[in-house]
N, CA, C, O and the ligand as a Tripos MOL2 file, in Angstrom:
@<TRIPOS>MOLECULE
protein
  309   307    78     0     0
PROTEIN
NO_CHARGES

@<TRIPOS>ATOM
      1 N         114.2470   84.4580   74.2300 N.3       1 MET1
      2 CA        113.1260   84.6110   75.1750 C.3       1 MET1
      3 C         113.2750   85.9300   75.9490 C.2       1 MET1
      4 O         114.3640   86.2840   76.4000 O.2       1 MET1
      5 N         112.1830   86.6250   76.0860 N.am      2 ALA2
      6 CA        112.2090   87.9190   76.7850 C.3       2 ALA2
      7 C         112.4150   87.7310   78.2830 C.2       2 ALA2
      8 O         111.9460   86.7680   78.8900 O.2       2 ALA2
      9 N         113.1260   88.6810   78.8420 N.am      3 ARG3
     10 CA        113.3040   88.6430   80.2920 C.3       3 ARG3
     11 C         112.0220   89.0990   80.9590 C.2       3 ARG3
     12 O         111.2170   89.8210   80.3710 O.2       3 ARG3
     13 N         111.8470   88.6600   82.2060 N.am      4 MET4
     14 CA        110.6680   89.0830   82.9520 C.3       4 MET4
     15 C         110.7350   90.5890   83.2020 C.2       4 MET4
     16 O         111.7970   91.1460   83.4740 O.2       4 MET4
     17 N         109.5810   91.2220   83.1020 N.am      5 ALA5
     18 CA        109.5340   92.6780   83.2110 C.3       5 ALA5
     19 C         109.8410   93.1570   84.6310 C.2       5 ALA5
     20 O         110.4450   94.2130   84.8250 O.2       5 ALA5
     21 N         109.4270   92.3860   85.5950 N.am      6 SER6
     22 CA        109.6090   92.8370   86.9710 C.3       6 SER6
     23 C         109.7130   91.6550   87.9240 C.2       6 SER6
     24 O         109.3900   90.5150   87.5890 O.2       6 SER6
     25 N         110.1660   91.9690   89.0990 N.am      7 LYS7
     26 CA        110.2980   90.9410   90.1100 C.3       7 LYS7
     27 C         108.9420   90.4160   90.5470 C.2       7 LYS7
     28 O         108.7890   89.2400   90.8800 O.2       7 LYS7
     29 N         107.9510   91.3150   90.5390 N.am      8 GLU8
     30 CA        106.6000   90.8840   90.9300 C.3       8 GLU8
     31 C         106.0930   89.7940   89.9930 C.2       8 GLU8
     32 O         105.5250   88.7930   90.4300 O.2       8 GLU8
     33 N         106.3090   90.0040   88.7030 N.am      9 LEU9
     34 CA        105.8640   89.0120   87.7310 C.3       9 LEU9
     35 C         106.5870   87.6930   87.9510 C.2       9 LEU9
     36 O         106.0100   86.6120   87.8300 O.2       9 LEU9
     37 N         107.8550   87.8160   88.2750 N.am     10 GLU10
     38 CA        108.6400   86.6140   88.5270 C.3      10 GLU10
     39 C         108.0650   85.8420   89.7110 C.2      10 GLU10
     40 O         108.0320   84.6110   89.7150 O.2      10 GLU10
     41 N         107.6200   86.5810   90.6990 N.am     11 GLN11
     42 CA        107.0380   85.9360   91.8810 C.3      11 GLN11
     43 C         105.6670   85.3620   91.5630 C.2      11 GLN11
     44 O         105.3120   84.2750   92.0210 O.2      11 GLN11
     45 N         104.8900   86.1160   90.7610 N.am     12 LEU12
     46 CA        103.5640   85.6390   90.3690 C.3      12 LEU12
     47 C         103.6480   84.2820   89.7020 C.2      12 LEU12
     48 O         102.8150   83.4000   89.9140 O.2      12 LEU12
     49 N         104.6760   84.1460   88.8940 N.am     13 LYS13
     50 CA        104.8750   82.9150   88.1430 C.3      13 LYS13
     51 C         104.8780   81.7010   89.0580 C.2      13 LYS13
     52 O         104.4310   80.6160   88.6860 O.2      13 LYS13
     53 N         105.3940   81.9120   90.2660 N.am     14 HIS14
     54 CA        105.5210   80.7860   91.1710 C.3      14 HIS14
     55 C         104.3100   80.6020   92.0740 C.2      14 HIS14
     56 O         104.1330   79.5450   92.6790 O.2      14 HIS14
     57 N         103.4760   81.6360   92.1620 N.am     15 THR15
     58 CA        102.3670   81.5500   93.0980 C.3      15 THR15
     59 C         101.0150   81.3830   92.4190 C.2      15 THR15
     60 O         100.0960   80.8000   92.9940 O.2      15 THR15
     61 N         100.8910   81.9010   91.1800 N.am     16 VAL16
     62 CA         99.6100   81.8430   90.4860 C.3      16 VAL16
     63 C          99.7080   80.9230   89.2740 C.2      16 VAL16
     64 O         100.6140   81.0730   88.4540 O.2      16 VAL16
     65 N          98.7810   79.9720   89.1560 N.am     17 PRO17
     66 CA         98.7870   79.1090   87.9720 C.3      17 PRO17
     67 C          98.6770   79.9510   86.7130 C.2      17 PRO17
     68 O          97.9410   80.9370   86.6750 O.2      17 PRO17
     69 N          99.4060   79.5610   85.6940 N.am     18 LEU18
     70 CA         99.4690   80.3450   84.4550 C.3      18 LEU18
     71 C          98.0890   80.6090   83.8690 C.2      18 LEU18
     72 O          97.8120   81.7100   83.3930 O.2      18 LEU18
     73 N          97.2260   79.6020   83.9040 N.am     19 GLU19
     74 CA         95.9050   79.7800   83.2890 C.3      19 GLU19
     75 C          95.0660   80.8050   84.0650 C.2      19 GLU19
     76 O          94.2600   81.5290   83.4810 O.2      19 GLU19
     77 N          95.2670   80.8550   85.3880 N.am     20 VAL20
     78 CA         94.5470   81.8350   86.2120 C.3      20 VAL20
     79 C          95.0780   83.2360   85.9260 C.2      20 VAL20
     80 O          94.3200   84.2000   85.8140 O.2      20 VAL20
     81 N          96.3910   83.3190   85.8140 N.am     21 LEU21
     82 CA         97.0440   84.5930   85.5200 C.3      21 LEU21
     83 C          96.5770   85.1250   84.1610 C.2      21 LEU21
     84 O          96.2610   86.3060   84.0190 O.2      21 LEU21
     85 N          96.5400   84.2380   83.1750 N.am     22 ALA22
     86 CA         96.1190   84.6290   81.8310 C.3      22 ALA22
     87 C          94.6870   85.1470   81.8480 C.2      22 ALA22
     88 O          94.3730   86.1570   81.2170 O.2      22 ALA22
     89 N          93.8320   84.4540   82.5680 N.am     23 GLU23
     90 CA         92.4280   84.8540   82.6400 C.3      23 GLU23
     91 C          92.3000   86.2290   83.2930 C.2      23 GLU23
     92 O          91.4760   87.0470   82.8850 O.2      23 GLU23
     93 N          93.1310   86.4710   84.3190 N.am     24 SER24
     94 CA         93.0820   87.7540   85.0160 C.3      24 SER24
     95 C          93.5740   88.8820   84.1260 C.2      24 SER24
     96 O          93.2910   90.0510   84.3890 O.2      24 SER24
     97 N          94.3160   88.5360   83.0630 N.am     25 GLN25
     98 CA         94.8350   89.5350   82.1360 C.3      25 GLN25
     99 C          93.8920   89.7520   80.9580 C.2      25 GLN25
    100 O          94.2070   90.5030   80.0350 O.2      25 GLN25
    101 N          92.7470   89.0990   80.9910 N.am     26 GLY26
    102 CA         91.7450   89.3360   79.9590 C.3      26 GLY26
    103 C          91.7160   88.3100   78.8450 C.2      26 GLY26
    104 O          90.9670   88.4620   77.8800 O.2      26 GLY26
    105 N          92.5260   87.2640   78.9680 N.am     27 TYR27
    106 CA         92.4970   86.2060   77.9710 C.3      27 TYR27
    107 C          91.2580   85.3410   78.1690 C.2      27 TYR27
    108 O          90.8390   85.0850   79.2980 O.2      27 TYR27
    109 N          90.6810   84.8970   77.0620 N.am     28 THR28
    110 CA         89.5890   83.9480   77.1370 C.3      28 THR28
    111 C          90.1700   82.5620   76.9030 C.2      28 THR28
    112 O          90.6580   82.2540   75.8150 O.2      28 THR28
    113 N          90.1110   81.7400   77.9280 N.am     29 LEU29
    114 CA         90.7130   80.4160   77.8230 C.3      29 LEU29
    115 C          89.7070   79.3880   77.3400 C.2      29 LEU29
    116 O          88.5550   79.3570   77.7730 O.2      29 LEU29
    117 N          90.1730   78.5530   76.4350 N.am     30 ARG30
    118 CA         89.3480   77.4410   75.9820 C.3      30 ARG30
    119 C          90.0850   76.1550   76.3110 C.2      30 ARG30
    120 O          91.2540   75.9850   75.9640 O.2      30 ARG30
    121 N          89.3750   75.2430   76.9940 N.am     31 LYS31
    122 CA         90.0260   74.0160   77.4170 C.3      31 LYS31
    123 C          90.2600   73.1080   76.2220 C.2      31 LYS31
    124 O          89.3830   72.9480   75.3730 O.2      31 LYS31
    125 N          91.4320   72.5230   76.1600 N.am     32 GLN32
    126 CA         91.7690   71.5990   75.0730 C.3      32 GLN32
    127 C          92.5850   70.4720   75.6730 C.2      32 GLN32
    128 O          93.7970   70.5850   75.8600 O.2      32 GLN32
    129 N          91.8880   69.3690   75.9730 N.am     33 GLY33
    130 CA         92.5600   68.2800   76.6730 C.3      33 GLY33
    131 C          92.9890   68.7400   78.0470 C.2      33 GLY33
    132 O          92.1800   69.2650   78.8120 O.2      33 GLY33
    133 N          94.2710   68.5430   78.3700 N.am     34 LYS34
    134 CA         94.7550   69.0100   79.6690 C.3      34 LYS34
    135 C          95.3550   70.4030   79.5680 C.2      34 LYS34
    136 O          95.8440   70.9510   80.5560 O.2      34 LYS34
    137 N          95.3140   70.9730   78.3670 N.am     35 ASP35
    138 CA         95.8520   72.3160   78.1590 C.3      35 ASP35
    139 C          94.7350   73.3240   77.9080 C.2      35 ASP35
    140 O          93.5540   72.9750   77.8910 O.2      35 ASP35
    141 N          95.1310   74.5750   77.7160 N.am     36 PHE36
    142 CA         94.1860   75.6310   77.3540 C.3      36 PHE36
    143 C          94.7160   76.3310   76.1070 C.2      36 PHE36
    144 O          95.9260   76.3990   75.8880 O.2      36 PHE36
    145 N          93.7950   76.8520   75.2880 N.am     37 VAL37
    146 CA         94.2320   77.6690   74.1550 C.3      37 VAL37
    147 C          93.6540   79.0710   74.3180 C.2      37 VAL37
    148 O          92.5210   79.2450   74.7660 O.2      37 VAL37
    149 N          94.4500   80.0600   73.9480 N.am     38 VAL38
    150 CA         94.0180   81.4570   73.9960 C.3      38 VAL38
    151 C          94.4250   82.1340   72.6960 C.2      38 VAL38
    152 O          95.2440   81.6150   71.9380 O.2      38 VAL38
    153 N          93.8360   83.3050   72.4520 N.am     39 LEU39
    154 CA         94.2630   84.1090   71.3080 C.3      39 LEU39
    155 C          95.7020   84.5470   71.5260 C.2      39 LEU39
    156 O          96.0510   85.0190   72.6080 O.2      39 LEU39
    157 N          96.5300   84.3950   70.5160 N.am     40 CYS40
    158 CA         97.9490   84.6970   70.6260 C.3      40 CYS40
    159 C          98.2090   86.1770   70.8670 C.2      40 CYS40
    160 O          97.6320   87.0320   70.1950 O.2      40 CYS40
    161 N          99.0820   86.4790   71.8320 N.am     41 PRO41
    162 CA         99.4390   87.8780   72.0910 C.3      41 PRO41
    163 C         100.4710   88.4030   71.0970 C.2      41 PRO41
    164 O         100.7320   89.6050   71.0560 O.2      41 PRO41
    165 N         101.0600   87.5160   70.2960 N.am     42 PHE42
    166 CA        102.1530   87.9080   69.3980 C.3      42 PHE42
    167 C         101.6890   88.2320   67.9900 C.2      42 PHE42
    168 O         102.3630   88.9730   67.2760 O.2      42 PHE42
    169 N         100.5600   87.6970   67.5810 N.am     43 HIS43
    170 CA        100.0500   88.0310   66.2590 C.3      43 HIS43
    171 C          98.5230   88.0700   66.3070 C.2      43 HIS43
    172 O          97.9050   87.5500   67.2360 O.2      43 HIS43
    173 N          97.9290   88.6920   65.2950 N.am     44 THR44
    174 CA         96.4740   88.8460   65.2570 C.3      44 THR44
    175 C          95.8370   87.5860   64.6820 C.2      44 THR44
    176 O          96.2260   87.1040   63.6180 O.2      44 THR44
    177 N          94.8560   87.0680   65.4030 N.am     45 GLU45
    178 CA         94.1790   85.8680   64.9270 C.3      45 GLU45
    179 C          92.7650   85.8270   65.4640 C.2      45 GLU45
    180 O          92.4460   86.4720   66.4640 O.2      45 GLU45
    181 N          91.9150   85.0570   64.7850 N.am     46 LYS46
    182 CA         90.5280   84.9310   65.2210 C.3      46 LYS46
    183 C          90.2770   83.6010   65.9000 C.2      46 LYS46
    184 O          89.3440   83.4540   66.6890 O.2      46 LYS46
    185 N          91.1210   82.6400   65.5830 N.am     47 THR47
    186 CA         91.0080   81.3270   66.2150 C.3      47 THR47
    187 C          92.2050   81.1130   67.1260 C.2      47 THR47
    188 O          93.3460   81.1940   66.6720 O.2      47 THR47
    189 N          91.9630   80.8390   68.4110 N.am     48 PRO48
    190 CA         93.0700   80.6690   69.3570 C.3      48 PRO48
    191 C          94.0360   79.5750   68.9290 C.2      48 PRO48
    192 O          93.6200   78.4540   68.6370 O.2      48 PRO48
    193 N          95.3210   79.8960   68.8900 N.am     49 SER49
    194 CA         96.3070   78.8710   68.5620 C.3      49 SER49
    195 C          97.4880   78.9130   69.5160 C.2      49 SER49
    196 O          98.4900   78.2270   69.3100 O.2      49 SER49
    197 N          97.3630   79.7340   70.5790 N.am     50 CYS50
    198 CA         98.4170   79.7930   71.5740 C.3      50 CYS50
    199 C          98.0400   78.8390   72.7120 C.2      50 CYS50
    200 O          97.0520   79.0520   73.4150 O.2      50 CYS50
    201 N          98.8270   77.8080   72.8750 N.am     51 VAL51
    202 CA         98.5160   76.7590   73.8470 C.3      51 VAL51
    203 C          99.2190   77.0100   75.1780 C.2      51 VAL51
    204 O         100.4280   77.2340   75.2300 O.2      51 VAL51
    205 N          98.4310   76.9650   76.2480 N.am     52 ILE52
    206 CA         98.9760   77.0900   77.5990 C.3      52 ILE52
    207 C          99.0130   75.6970   78.2270 C.2      52 ILE52
    208 O          98.0060   74.9910   78.2720 O.2      52 ILE52
    209 N         100.1910   75.3220   78.7060 N.am     53 SER53
    210 CA        100.3360   74.0380   79.3870 C.3      53 SER53
    211 C         100.5200   74.2950   80.8790 C.2      53 SER53
    212 O         101.6290   74.5800   81.3320 O.2      53 SER53
    213 N          99.4330   74.1950   81.6430 N.am     54 PRO54
    214 CA         99.4870   74.5170   83.0700 C.3      54 PRO54
    215 C         100.5190   73.6860   83.8180 C.2      54 PRO54
    216 O         101.2210   74.2060   84.6850 O.2      54 PRO54
    217 N         100.6170   72.4110   83.4960 N.am     55 GLY55
    218 CA        101.5350   71.5390   84.2080 C.3      55 GLY55
    219 C         102.9790   71.9750   84.0610 C.2      55 GLY55
    220 O         103.7730   71.8620   84.9950 O.2      55 GLY55
    221 N         103.3190   72.4820   82.8630 N.am     56 LYS56
    222 CA        104.7020   72.8830   82.5950 C.3      56 LYS56
    223 C         104.9080   74.3760   82.8130 C.2      56 LYS56
    224 O         106.0380   74.8620   82.8130 O.2      56 LYS56
    225 N         103.7790   75.1150   83.0040 N.am     57 ASN57
    226 CA        103.8530   76.5700   83.1510 C.3      57 ASN57
    227 C         104.4750   77.2060   81.9040 C.2      57 ASN57
    228 O         105.2880   78.1250   81.9940 O.2      57 ASN57
    229 N         104.0720   76.6940   80.7500 N.am     58 LEU58
    230 CA        104.5990   77.1630   79.4690 C.3      58 LEU58
    231 C         103.4620   77.5700   78.5550 C.2      58 LEU58
    232 O         102.3330   77.1000   78.6990 O.2      58 LEU58
    233 N         103.7710   78.4590   77.6050 N.am     59 TYR59
    234 CA        102.8100   78.7350   76.5460 C.3      59 TYR59
    235 C         103.5450   78.7770   75.2250 C.2      59 TYR59
    236 O         104.7070   79.1760   75.1540 O.2      59 TYR59
    237 N         102.8490   78.3570   74.1730 N.am     60 HIS60
    238 CA        103.4750   78.3170   72.8570 C.3      60 HIS60
    239 C         102.4240   78.5420   71.7840 C.2      60 HIS60
    240 O         101.3510   77.9400   71.8170 O.2      60 HIS60
    241 N         102.7380   79.4130   70.8330 N.am     61 CYS61
    242 CA        101.8060   79.6840   69.7460 C.3      61 CYS61
    243 C         102.1680   78.8430   68.5310 C.2      61 CYS61
    244 O         103.3020   78.8830   68.0520 O.2      61 CYS61
    245 N         101.1950   78.0820   68.0360 N.am     62 PHE62
    246 CA        101.4290   77.2590   66.8560 C.3      62 PHE62
    247 C         101.2050   78.0430   65.5730 C.2      62 PHE62
    248 O         101.4890   77.5620   64.4760 O.2      62 PHE62
    249 N         100.6870   79.2700   65.7290 N.am     63 GLY63
    250 CA        100.4610   80.1140   64.5660 C.3      63 GLY63
    251 C         101.7280   80.8370   64.1410 C.2      63 GLY63
    252 O         102.0530   80.8850   62.9550 O.2      63 GLY63
    253 N         102.4470   81.4030   65.1120 N.am     64 CYS64
    254 CA        103.6240   82.2060   64.7740 C.3      64 CYS64
    255 C         104.8880   81.7000   65.4530 C.2      64 CYS64
    256 O         105.9800   82.2030   65.1860 O.2      64 CYS64
    257 N         104.7520   80.7100   66.3290 N.am     65 GLY65
    258 CA        105.9390   80.1480   66.9570 C.3      65 GLY65
    259 C         106.3810   80.8750   68.2130 C.2      65 GLY65
    260 O         107.3810   80.5010   68.8240 O.2      65 GLY65
    261 N         105.6460   81.9160   68.6090 N.am     66 GLY66
    262 CA        105.9900   82.6460   69.8210 C.3      66 GLY66
    263 C         105.6960   81.8230   71.0530 C.2      66 GLY66
    264 O         104.8740   80.9070   71.0180 O.2      66 GLY66
    265 N         106.3720   82.1510   72.1500 N.am     67 GLY67
    266 CA        106.1000   81.4180   73.3660 C.3      67 GLY67
    267 C         106.9930   81.8610   74.4810 C.2      67 GLY67
    268 O         107.8020   82.7750   74.3230 O.2      67 GLY67
    269 N         106.8460   81.2100   75.6190 N.am     68 GLY68
    270 CA        107.6730   81.5540   76.7760 C.3      68 GLY68
    271 C         107.1920   80.7990   77.9910 C.2      68 GLY68
    272 O         106.4990   79.7870   77.8890 O.2      68 GLY68
    273 N         107.5750   81.3130   79.1380 N.am     69 VAL69
    274 CA        107.1870   80.6500   80.3760 C.3      69 VAL69
    275 C         106.3450   81.5670   81.2460 C.2      69 VAL69
    276 O         106.4980   82.7890   81.2390 O.2      69 VAL69
    277 N         105.4650   80.9440   81.9820 N.am     70 GLY70
    278 CA        104.6870   81.5770   83.0380 C.3      70 GLY70
    279 C         104.2140   82.9800   82.7710 C.2      70 GLY70
    280 O         103.5380   83.2490   81.7780 O.2      70 GLY70
    281 N         104.5820   83.8830   83.6790 N.am     71 ALA71
    282 CA        104.0290   85.2240   83.6870 C.3      71 ALA71
    283 C         104.4450   86.0540   82.4860 C.2      71 ALA71
    284 O         103.9300   87.1570   82.2980 O.2      71 ALA71
    285 N         105.3560   85.5590   81.6740 N.am     72 GLY72
    286 CA        105.7320   86.2620   80.4610 C.3      72 GLY72
    287 C         104.5250   86.5100   79.5850 C.2      72 GLY72
    288 O         104.4660   87.5120   78.8730 O.2      72 GLY72
    289 N         103.5640   85.6100   79.6310 N.am     73 LEU73
    290 CA        102.3440   85.7500   78.8520 C.3      73 LEU73
    291 C         101.5820   87.0010   79.2690 C.2      73 LEU73
    292 O         101.1050   87.7640   78.4300 O.2      73 LEU73
    293 N         101.4770   87.1980   80.5770 N.am     74 ALA74
    294 CA        100.7660   88.3640   81.0980 C.3      74 ALA74
    295 C         101.5190   89.6390   80.7500 C.2      74 ALA74
    296 O         100.9090   90.6670   80.4560 O.2      74 ALA74
    297 N         102.8370   89.5720   80.7840 N.am     75 ALA75
    298 CA        103.6540   90.7500   80.5040 C.3      75 ALA75
    299 C         103.5480   91.1670   79.0590 C.2      75 ALA75
    300 O         103.6700   92.3450   78.7230 O.2      75 ALA75
    301 N         103.3150   90.1710   78.1920 N.am     76 THR76
    302 CA        103.2430   90.4260   76.7530 C.3      76 THR76
    303 C         101.9450   91.0840   76.3590 C.2      76 THR76
    304 O         101.8870   91.8620   75.4070 O.2      76 THR76
    305 N         100.8950   90.7590   77.1080 N.am     77 HIS77
    306 CA         99.5550   91.2020   76.7630 C.3      77 HIS77
    307 C          99.4400   92.7250   76.7150 C.2      77 HIS77
    308 O          98.3650   93.2540   76.4350 O.2      77 HIS77
    309 ZN        101.0760   83.6840   67.4710 Zn       78 ZN78
@<TRIPOS>BOND
     1     1     2 1
     2     2     3 1
     3     3     4 2
     4     3     5 am
     5     5     6 1
     6     6     7 1
     7     7     8 2
     8     7     9 am
     9     9    10 1
    10    10    11 1
    11    11    12 2
    12    11    13 am
    13    13    14 1
    14    14    15 1
    15    15    16 2
    16    15    17 am
    17    17    18 1
    18    18    19 1
    19    19    20 2
    20    19    21 am
    21    21    22 1
    22    22    23 1
    23    23    24 2
    24    23    25 am
    25    25    26 1
    26    26    27 1
    27    27    28 2
    28    27    29 am
    29    29    30 1
    30    30    31 1
    31    31    32 2
    32    31    33 am
    33    33    34 1
    34    34    35 1
    35    35    36 2
    36    35    37 am
    37    37    38 1
    38    38    39 1
    39    39    40 2
    40    39    41 am
    41    41    42 1
    42    42    43 1
    43    43    44 2
    44    43    45 am
    45    45    46 1
    46    46    47 1
    47    47    48 2
    48    47    49 am
    49    49    50 1
    50    50    51 1
    51    51    52 2
    52    51    53 am
    53    53    54 1
    54    54    55 1
    55    55    56 2
    56    55    57 am
    57    57    58 1
    58    58    59 1
    59    59    60 2
    60    59    61 am
    61    61    62 1
    62    62    63 1
    63    63    64 2
    64    63    65 am
    65    65    66 1
    66    66    67 1
    67    67    68 2
    68    67    69 am
    69    69    70 1
    70    70    71 1
    71    71    72 2
    72    71    73 am
    73    73    74 1
    74    74    75 1
    75    75    76 2
    76    75    77 am
    77    77    78 1
    78    78    79 1
    79    79    80 2
    80    79    81 am
    81    81    82 1
    82    82    83 1
    83    83    84 2
    84    83    85 am
    85    85    86 1
    86    86    87 1
    87    87    88 2
    88    87    89 am
    89    89    90 1
    90    90    91 1
    91    91    92 2
    92    91    93 am
    93    93    94 1
    94    94    95 1
    95    95    96 2
    96    95    97 am
    97    97    98 1
    98    98    99 1
    99    99   100 2
   100    99   101 am
   101   101   102 1
   102   102   103 1
   103   103   104 2
   104   103   105 am
   105   105   106 1
   106   106   107 1
   107   107   108 2
   108   107   109 am
   109   109   110 1
   110   110   111 1
   111   111   112 2
   112   111   113 am
   113   113   114 1
   114   114   115 1
   115   115   116 2
   116   115   117 am
   117   117   118 1
   118   118   119 1
   119   119   120 2
   120   119   121 am
   121   121   122 1
   122   122   123 1
   123   123   124 2
   124   123   125 am
   125   125   126 1
   126   126   127 1
   127   127   128 2
   128   127   129 am
   129   129   130 1
   130   130   131 1
   131   131   132 2
   132   131   133 am
   133   133   134 1
   134   134   135 1
   135   135   136 2
   136   135   137 am
   137   137   138 1
   138   138   139 1
   139   139   140 2
   140   139   141 am
   141   141   142 1
   142   142   143 1
   143   143   144 2
   144   143   145 am
   145   145   146 1
   146   146   147 1
   147   147   148 2
   148   147   149 am
   149   149   150 1
   150   150   151 1
   151   151   152 2
   152   151   153 am
   153   153   154 1
   154   154   155 1
   155   155   156 2
   156   155   157 am
   157   157   158 1
   158   158   159 1
   159   159   160 2
   160   159   161 am
   161   161   162 1
   162   162   163 1
   163   163   164 2
   164   163   165 am
   165   165   166 1
   166   166   167 1
   167   167   168 2
   168   167   169 am
   169   169   170 1
   170   170   171 1
   171   171   172 2
   172   171   173 am
   173   173   174 1
   174   174   175 1
   175   175   176 2
   176   175   177 am
   177   177   178 1
   178   178   179 1
   179   179   180 2
   180   179   181 am
   181   181   182 1
   182   182   183 1
   183   183   184 2
   184   183   185 am
   185   185   186 1
   186   186   187 1
   187   187   188 2
   188   187   189 am
   189   189   190 1
   190   190   191 1
   191   191   192 2
   192   191   193 am
   193   193   194 1
   194   194   195 1
   195   195   196 2
   196   195   197 am
   197   197   198 1
   198   198   199 1
   199   199   200 2
   200   199   201 am
   201   201   202 1
   202   202   203 1
   203   203   204 2
   204   203   205 am
   205   205   206 1
   206   206   207 1
   207   207   208 2
   208   207   209 am
   209   209   210 1
   210   210   211 1
   211   211   212 2
   212   211   213 am
   213   213   214 1
   214   214   215 1
   215   215   216 2
   216   215   217 am
   217   217   218 1
   218   218   219 1
   219   219   220 2
   220   219   221 am
   221   221   222 1
   222   222   223 1
   223   223   224 2
   224   223   225 am
   225   225   226 1
   226   226   227 1
   227   227   228 2
   228   227   229 am
   229   229   230 1
   230   230   231 1
   231   231   232 2
   232   231   233 am
   233   233   234 1
   234   234   235 1
   235   235   236 2
   236   235   237 am
   237   237   238 1
   238   238   239 1
   239   239   240 2
   240   239   241 am
   241   241   242 1
   242   242   243 1
   243   243   244 2
   244   243   245 am
   245   245   246 1
   246   246   247 1
   247   247   248 2
   248   247   249 am
   249   249   250 1
   250   250   251 1
   251   251   252 2
   252   251   253 am
   253   253   254 1
   254   254   255 1
   255   255   256 2
   256   255   257 am
   257   257   258 1
   258   258   259 1
   259   259   260 2
   260   259   261 am
   261   261   262 1
   262   262   263 1
   263   263   264 2
   264   263   265 am
   265   265   266 1
   266   266   267 1
   267   267   268 2
   268   267   269 am
   269   269   270 1
   270   270   271 1
   271   271   272 2
   272   271   273 am
   273   273   274 1
   274   274   275 1
   275   275   276 2
   276   275   277 am
   277   277   278 1
   278   278   279 1
   279   279   280 2
   280   279   281 am
   281   281   282 1
   282   282   283 1
   283   283   284 2
   284   283   285 am
   285   285   286 1
   286   286   287 1
   287   287   288 2
   288   287   289 am
   289   289   290 1
   290   290   291 1
   291   291   292 2
   292   291   293 am
   293   293   294 1
   294   294   295 1
   295   295   296 2
   296   295   297 am
   297   297   298 1
   298   298   299 1
   299   299   300 2
   300   299   301 am
   301   301   302 1
   302   302   303 1
   303   303   304 2
   304   303   305 am
   305   305   306 1
   306   306   307 1
   307   307   308 2
@<TRIPOS>SUBSTRUCTURE
     1 MET1         2 RESIDUE 1 A MET
     2 ALA2         6 RESIDUE 1 A ALA
     3 ARG3        10 RESIDUE 1 A ARG
     4 MET4        14 RESIDUE 1 A MET
     5 ALA5        18 RESIDUE 1 A ALA
     6 SER6        22 RESIDUE 1 A SER
     7 LYS7        26 RESIDUE 1 A LYS
     8 GLU8        30 RESIDUE 1 A GLU
     9 LEU9        34 RESIDUE 1 A LEU
    10 GLU10       38 RESIDUE 1 A GLU
    11 GLN11       42 RESIDUE 1 A GLN
    12 LEU12       46 RESIDUE 1 A LEU
    13 LYS13       50 RESIDUE 1 A LYS
    14 HIS14       54 RESIDUE 1 A HIS
    15 THR15       58 RESIDUE 1 A THR
    16 VAL16       62 RESIDUE 1 A VAL
    17 PRO17       66 RESIDUE 1 A PRO
    18 LEU18       70 RESIDUE 1 A LEU
    19 GLU19       74 RESIDUE 1 A GLU
    20 VAL20       78 RESIDUE 1 A VAL
    21 LEU21       82 RESIDUE 1 A LEU
    22 ALA22       86 RESIDUE 1 A ALA
    23 GLU23       90 RESIDUE 1 A GLU
    24 SER24       94 RESIDUE 1 A SER
    25 GLN25       98 RESIDUE 1 A GLN
    26 GLY26      102 RESIDUE 1 A GLY
    27 TYR27      106 RESIDUE 1 A TYR
    28 THR28      110 RESIDUE 1 A THR
    29 LEU29      114 RESIDUE 1 A LEU
    30 ARG30      118 RESIDUE 1 A ARG
    31 LYS31      122 RESIDUE 1 A LYS
    32 GLN32      126 RESIDUE 1 A GLN
    33 GLY33      130 RESIDUE 1 A GLY
    34 LYS34      134 RESIDUE 1 A LYS
    35 ASP35      138 RESIDUE 1 A ASP
    36 PHE36      142 RESIDUE 1 A PHE
    37 VAL37      146 RESIDUE 1 A VAL
    38 VAL38      150 RESIDUE 1 A VAL
    39 LEU39      154 RESIDUE 1 A LEU
    40 CYS40      158 RESIDUE 1 A CYS
    41 PRO41      162 RESIDUE 1 A PRO
    42 PHE42      166 RESIDUE 1 A PHE
    43 HIS43      170 RESIDUE 1 A HIS
    44 THR44      174 RESIDUE 1 A THR
    45 GLU45      178 RESIDUE 1 A GLU
    46 LYS46      182 RESIDUE 1 A LYS
    47 THR47      186 RESIDUE 1 A THR
    48 PRO48      190 RESIDUE 1 A PRO
    49 SER49      194 RESIDUE 1 A SER
    50 CYS50      198 RESIDUE 1 A CYS
    51 VAL51      202 RESIDUE 1 A VAL
    52 ILE52      206 RESIDUE 1 A ILE
    53 SER53      210 RESIDUE 1 A SER
    54 PRO54      214 RESIDUE 1 A PRO
    55 GLY55      218 RESIDUE 1 A GLY
    56 LYS56      222 RESIDUE 1 A LYS
    57 ASN57      226 RESIDUE 1 A ASN
    58 LEU58      230 RESIDUE 1 A LEU
    59 TYR59      234 RESIDUE 1 A TYR
    60 HIS60      238 RESIDUE 1 A HIS
    61 CYS61      242 RESIDUE 1 A CYS
    62 PHE62      246 RESIDUE 1 A PHE
    63 GLY63      250 RESIDUE 1 A GLY
    64 CYS64      254 RESIDUE 1 A CYS
    65 GLY65      258 RESIDUE 1 A GLY
    66 GLY66      262 RESIDUE 1 A GLY
    67 GLY67      266 RESIDUE 1 A GLY
    68 GLY68      270 RESIDUE 1 A GLY
    69 VAL69      274 RESIDUE 1 A VAL
    70 GLY70      278 RESIDUE 1 A GLY
    71 ALA71      282 RESIDUE 1 A ALA
    72 GLY72      286 RESIDUE 1 A GLY
    73 LEU73      290 RESIDUE 1 A LEU
    74 ALA74      294 RESIDUE 1 A ALA
    75 ALA75      298 RESIDUE 1 A ALA
    76 THR76      302 RESIDUE 1 A THR
    77 HIS77      306 RESIDUE 1 A HIS
    78 ZN78       309 GROUP 0 **** ****
């Protein structure tokens, strides 16, 4: 798992919900049950397969297996 790029991102992780952070980074979120799916930042795809779990502050891509926690998603974008 990649380290956080900066202390600010580390702080954001605790103050901003992951789905809000992702949206602010230009991700288009689609609601799926209690989770959200977005286009994966790790590989090119047309159908979103990267699942954001707001409750756990985690994201995971079912297409390529990439994932991480919280603000790492924004840092990857
Ligand atoms: Zn992926």
